[in-house]
C-alpha positions in Angstrom: 101.4 118.1 95.9 102.0 114.2 96.3 104.3 113.3 99.5 106.5 110.5 99.5 105.3 107.9 102.4 107.1 105.2 104.2 105.0 102.9 102.4 106.6 104.3 99.4 110.1 104.0 100.5 109.7 100.5 101.6 108.3 99.5 98.5 111.7 101.2 97.0 113.8 99.2 99.2 111.4 96.0 98.4 112.6 96.5 94.6 116.1 97.1 95.3 116.1 93.8 97.1 114.7 92.0 94.6 116.7 93.5 92.1 120.1 91.7 91.4 123.6 93.4 91.4 123.8 94.8 87.7 120.1 93.6 86.9 120.0 96.9 84.8 122.3 97.3 81.7 124.8 100.1 82.5 124.2 100.0 86.3 125.4 98.3 89.3 121.8 99.2 91.2 120.8 96.1 93.3 122.3 93.9 96.0 123.9 90.7 96.4 122.3 89.8 99.8 124.0 85.9 99.5 127.4 87.7 100.1 126.3 88.4 103.7 126.0 85.0 104.6 128.7 82.8 106.2 130.6 86.0 106.8 132.0 87.1 110.1 130.1 90.2 112.0 132.9 92.4 112.1 134.1 92.1 108.6 131.9 95.5 107.9 130.0 93.7 104.9 126.7 94.8 106.5 127.6 98.5 106.9 129.1 98.2 103.1 125.4 96.4 102.1 123.4 99.5 103.6 125.9 102.0 101.9 125.3 100.5 98.9 121.4 100.6 99.8 122.0 104.3 100.8 123.6 105.2 97.2 121.1 103.0 95.2 117.9 104.3 96.4 118.6 108.3 97.7 115.5 108.9 99.5 117.0 106.2 102.0 120.3 108.0 101.7 118.2 110.8 103.0 117.0 109.5 106.2 119.1 109.6 109.4 121.3 106.6 109.7 119.4 105.2 112.7 116.2 104.9 110.9 117.9 102.2 108.4 119.1 99.0 110.0 120.4 95.7 109.5 120.2 92.7 111.4 119.7 88.9 111.6 117.7 86.5 113.3 118.1 82.9 113.9 115.5 80.4 113.5 116.0 77.4 114.9 117.5 74.7 114.1 119.7 76.3 111.2 118.1 79.4 109.4 119.2 82.8 109.7 116.8 85.6 108.5 117.8 88.7 107.3 115.8 91.8 107.9 116.5 95.6 106.8 114.5 97.9 109.2 113.2 101.0 107.2 111.5 103.7 109.2 110.4 101.1 112.0 109.1 98.6 109.5 111.2 95.3 108.9 111.6 93.8 105.7 112.9 90.2 105.2 115.9 90.5 102.8 114.7 86.7 101.5 111.3 87.7 100.6 
């Protein structure tokens, strides 16, 4: 019996990140990472982004909430990298 590994889940998240919202006919599967930019931190959009990930990729939804995180890394002079951490491994949203 095959088991789903952390690498399998990370590949699922990478696929989700590469798929624009409504990228599949009749489905809102996918993400809109650009919507996270230039927004106040307290507006709740990051939480909604992670909730959509949990909905679109059910195995991520089954993981404990502390195993899936979203954060930003500021890189001088003016770049911000958005990273989703899944099971201890960071996945850059823009890659």
